[in-house]
N, C-alpha and C positions, 0 to 999 in steps of 0.2 A: 503495499498499500504507499501511499505519498506518506510520508514522515514528515517534510517540509524541512528537514537538520542544515540541509545544504545551505538553505534558501536564509535560514535566520542566522545561520553562523556568517555567510555574508554579508546580510544586514547589520549584523552586528558590531561588524570590525570598521564597513563605512558610518557608523552612527558612533564610533569611539572618536573618530576626528571632530565632529561633532559636539561632542562632550567636551573632548578636549579646548575646542574653540570657547563657547560657551564661560569654561572656568578660568579662561584667559579674560574674556573680558568680564567675569563679575565685580573688578575694580571702575569701572565706568556705565556700568548698567543699576537702575536697581532691582532689586529681587526679581519685581510682577513682571518689570521691562523682558528681563533676560527669560522668565517664560512664556510669556508670551511670543519670542523668538524662540526658543525649545518647542513651540506646541509647533508653529509655522514651518523651521527648517527641519526639525528634528522628527516631531511627530509626520510631518506628511511626508519624510522620505521609508517611516516606520511604517508608516501603516496604507505605504501605495501597494495595490493588490492586494489588500488585506481580503475581500468580499470572498476570495480565491482562498487562501490559505490559512486566515486567522476561521479557529473555532475551537468550538469545546467538547472533543474529542482531539485535538492536539496530545499527545504522549505529555508526561509529566515533564518529564526534564525538559523540554520544551517550549514548556508553559512557565517556566522559572524562571527559562531562559530571555525569555519576552519578558517578565517583568522585571527580571536584573535587566537587561534596553532601558527600558523604559523609566525604571529608577536612576540609574545614572545618568541618565539628561538630565532628568531634575536635580538632582544631587548636583551638578554639576551649575546649578544658578544660583542653590542655596549656600551661604555660609559651613564652612566643617559641624559648629557648633549648632546647628539649625537641624541637624538630620543625622549626628551621629550616634544616638540612641532610639530611635522611631526605626517602627518597620518599616516593608517598602509600601506594602497599603498604605500607611501612615502619611506617606511623604504624599500617594497622590493625594488624598483628601486634604491635606497643608495643600497640595497646590492646588486644588480642586483641576486634579485633569482623573482623566477615568483613565483605569487598567484595563490591560488588552482582551480581557474576558469582558471587558462593560464594553470596550470597542466593538467585540466583536457581537455582542447580544444585538447591539445598537443596528450594526451591517444587518444581521441578519433577518432583524425587524424588516426595515425598510425596505430591503430585496424580496420579503416574503409580500408584502403588501402592494411593492411597484410587480410583482409576477402576478399575483393576485387579479390584481385590478383590472392590469394592460392585457392577460391572456397572453403574455408574452416571456420567454421561447416558451413555444406548444408543449414542447413534450417534457418540460417542468411542470407547467399549468396542470395537465394531465395528468400527472405524479401527484403531487398536492393536492388534488380530488379525488386519488384515490386513499388520500391517507389521512383526510380530513372526518373530525367527529363534531358531531352538537349538541352538546353539555343543556337539553329541555329545560333544567330548573333555570340556568342562571342563560340563558341565553346565548350563551357563550360560545364560536367557534374556534376550536381548536386543532393543532395537526396530533396525532400520534405518532409510535414509532412504529412504523409498521417493518418486521423482520424480512419482509419477502423481496426485499431489492439483494441484489449479488455483491454491492456496495458497504453492502449494513449501515451502523452509524456514519459514514464517510456522506450518502448521500443528501444532499440537499433537505430534501424531505423529510428524512427520519431525524436530522438536528434537531428541529424546529421546535419540539413538544416543550424546552424550557425554556423558546422565545415565546410559545403560544399562548403558554397559561401567564405571562403576565404582559399581554399586551390590552390595552385597554376594551373596554366594551363596546361594541359594533364599530369598531377597527378598521371593519371595509367598508362602509358607508360613510363614514367622518370624511371631511376635506382634506388635505395633503399636509396641510398648514398645521391643523388642529391635531393630527395624528403624526407628525415627526415633533410638533410639541410636546408633548405627551412620552410616547417613548423618549427622547431627549431625559424627559426629567428622571424618566423611571430607571431609564437604561445606563445611561451618563453621569447621573448626578454621587459621586463617592462618599 
């Protein structure tokens, strides 16, 4: 299967240079300005192509590596006294930046809505129709983990169980702007 280990290692090497540059700029910029630069330059590279490779079914060592990469970007914006005794997730909370798994959920939720509302690409839309469930008691449409795919959990429709349980009610009929606002609050707030 695809583990994305080589891709994550290559990305890690590229972002070490960005982290080094940000740490050099620390004496010229304030912390919030550096975090903005890190989000635009570093995380822009970090999440490029993320809809393809970033998912909850990544191997745990790759998840830890992704968390270390994003944390090192954020640490380079802070003085060492600010982060020396803080966990990886707490650094993301302090800087108001999403962890890689949070970003994965957000990307999958927006991709799900796009596919479900536009019915394109057609093969994924048909797969989603075969894997959806409707909870009549709450009226929520969600997607189950169908094991009949030869790709198993790597299949897009099978990865949506976690995401679909956290979507706002009537997510498929509300406006795009309202959907993105609610999903951003739900998935991207550390």
